[in-house]
C-alpha positions in Angstrom: 0.0 0.0 0.0 2.9 2.3 0.8 4.4 1.7 -2.6 1.1 2.7 -4.3 0.9 5.9 -2.2 4.5 6.7 -3.0 3.9 6.1 -6.7 0.8 8.2 -6.6 2.8 11.1 -5.1 5.9 10.8 -7.2 4.3 10.1 -10.6 3.0 13.7 -11.2 6.3 15.1 -10.3 8.0 12.8 -12.7 5.5 13.7 -15.4 6.2 17.4 -14.9 10.0 16.8 -15.0 9.8 14.9 -18.3 7.4 17.5 -19.7 9.9 20.2 -18.7 12.8 18.4 -20.3 10.9 17.7 -23.6 9.6 21.2 -23.8 13.1 22.6 -23.4 14.3 20.3 -26.2 11.5 20.8 -28.8 9.7 23.9 -27.4 6.7 24.4 -25.2 3.9 24.5 -27.8 5.1 21.4 -29.8 5.3 19.5 -26.4 1.8 20.7 -25.5 0.5 19.6 -28.9 2.0 16.2 -28.4 0.2 15.8 -25.1 -3.1 17.0 -26.6 -2.6 14.5 -29.5 -1.9 11.7 -27.1 -5.1 12.5 -25.2 -7.1 12.6 -28.4 -5.6 9.2 -29.4 -6.6 7.9 -26.0 -10.2 8.9 -26.5 -10.3 7.3 -29.9 -8.8 4.1 -28.6 -11.2 3.8 -25.6 -14.2 4.3 -27.8 -13.2 2.0 -30.6 -11.7 -0.7 -28.4 -14.6 -0.8 -26.0 -17.1 -1.4 -28.9 -14.9 -4.0 -30.6 -14.3 -5.8 -27.3 -18.1 -5.9 -26.6 -18.8 -7.3 -30.1 -16.1 -10.0 -29.8 -17.3 -11.0 -26.3 -20.9 -11.3 -27.6 -19.7 -13.5 -30.5 -17.7 -15.7 -28.1 -20.8 -16.1 -25.9 -22.9 -17.0 -28.9 -20.4 -19.7 -29.8 -20.7 -21.0 -26.3 -17.2 -20.0 -25.2 -16.1 -17.9 -22.3 -14.7 -14.6 -23.6 -11.9 -14.4 -21.0 -9.2 -13.8 -23.6 -11.3 -11.1 -25.3 -12.1 -9.4 -22.0 -8.4 -9.3 -21.0 -7.4 -7.7 -24.4 -10.3 -5.2 -23.9 -9.1 -4.4 -20.4 -5.6 -3.9 -21.7 -6.8 -1.6 -24.5 -9.0 0.3 -22.0 -6.0 0.7 -19.7 -3.8 1.8 -22.5 -6.4 4.3 -23.7 -6.9 5.6 -20.2 -3.1 6.1 -19.8 -3.1 8.0 -23.1 -5.8 10.2 -21.7 -3.6 11.3 -18.8 -1.5 14.3 -19.6 2.2 13.4 -19.7 4.8 11.5 -21.6 5.5 8.7 -19.2 1.8 7.7 -19.1 1.7 7.9 -22.9 4.6 5.5 -23.3 3.1 3.0 -20.8 -0.3 3.4 -22.6 1.3 2.7 -26.0 3.0 -0.4 -24.6 -0.4 -1.6 -23.4 -1.8 -1.1 -26.9 0.8 -3.2 -28.7 -0.5 -6.6 -29.6 2.8 -8.3 -28.7 2.8 -7.0 -25.1 -0.9 -7.8 -24.7 -0.3 -11.4 -25.6 2.8 -11.6 -23.4 1.0 -10.1 -20.4 -2.0 -12.4 -21.1 0.2 -15.5 -21.1 2.0 -14.4 -17.9 -1.3 -13.7 -16.1 -2.8 -17.0 -17.2 0.2 -18.9 -16.0 0.1 -17.1 -12.7 -3.7 -17.8 -12.3 -3.1 -21.5 -13.1 -0.3 -21.7 -10.5 -2.5 -20.1 -7.9 -5.3 -22.5 -8.7 -2.9 -25.4 -8.3 -1.7 -24.1 -4.9 -5.3 -23.8 -3.7 -6.1 -27.3 -4.8 -3.0 -28.7 -3.2 -3.8 -27.2 0.2 -7.5 -27.8 0.0 -8.5 -24.2 0.3 -10.8 -24.2 -2.6 -14.4 -24.3 -1.4 -15.6 -25.2 -4.9 -13.6 -28.4 -5.0 -15.4 -29.9 -2.0 -17.0 -33.3 -2.5 -20.8 -33.3 -3.2 -22.8 -33.2 0.0 -19.8 -31.9 2.0 -18.8 -28.4 2.7 -15.3 -27.1 2.4 -14.6 -27.5 6.1 -15.3 -31.2 6.2 -18.6 -31.4 8.1 -22.0 -32.2 6.7 -24.2 -29.3 5.7 -27.5 -28.6 7.4 -30.4 -29.8 5.3 -34.0 -28.8 6.0 -36.6 -30.7 4.1 -40.0 -29.3 3.4 -43.1 -29.8 1.3 -44.8 -27.2 -0.8 -48.6 -27.1 -0.4 -50.6 -24.8 -2.7 -54.2 -24.3 -3.8 -55.1 -25.7 -7.1 -58.5 -23.9 -7.3 -58.4 -20.3 -6.1 -62.1 -20.3 -5.5 -61.8 -23.0 -2.8 -60.5 -21.9 0.6 -57.3 -23.3 1.9 -58.2 -25.2 5.0 -54.7 -25.1 6.3 -54.7 -21.3 6.5 -57.3 -20.0 9.0 -57.4 -16.6 7.3 -59.0 -18.1 4.1 -62.0 -19.5 6.1 
């Protein structure tokens, strides 16, 4: 948590420093135009990628597949577009890296491997409540089962003799 807070405080300072260095190298107005162009590109990417991801996910669902891969790519595109929206050169570079197909595939593969390893660790230690045997909860004791019977009126004109309010 402290690392996130530190990054949250230092990141704007770094962005200002990089903007100052770039504006001294190429001029203030060209640097400002680059930041505005990056933000416009971010808006375009977020709009187009969001619609494309939604369409791909719907097609996957119609085929009966889970759209996990499409959703991850859409998330990476949205993250990249959001970073492009932020004013600054560091966030623009990180956003462009998120938009590249090669890095999306690489990050997707790494996250899938990490999730599979986590699932294997949970199964090995028996922490997964979804892997419990049928009729048995995850803690090893039998669940409480309450049996009942549904009684209803077949003819609404006849009073229900079991309910005294209907008499």
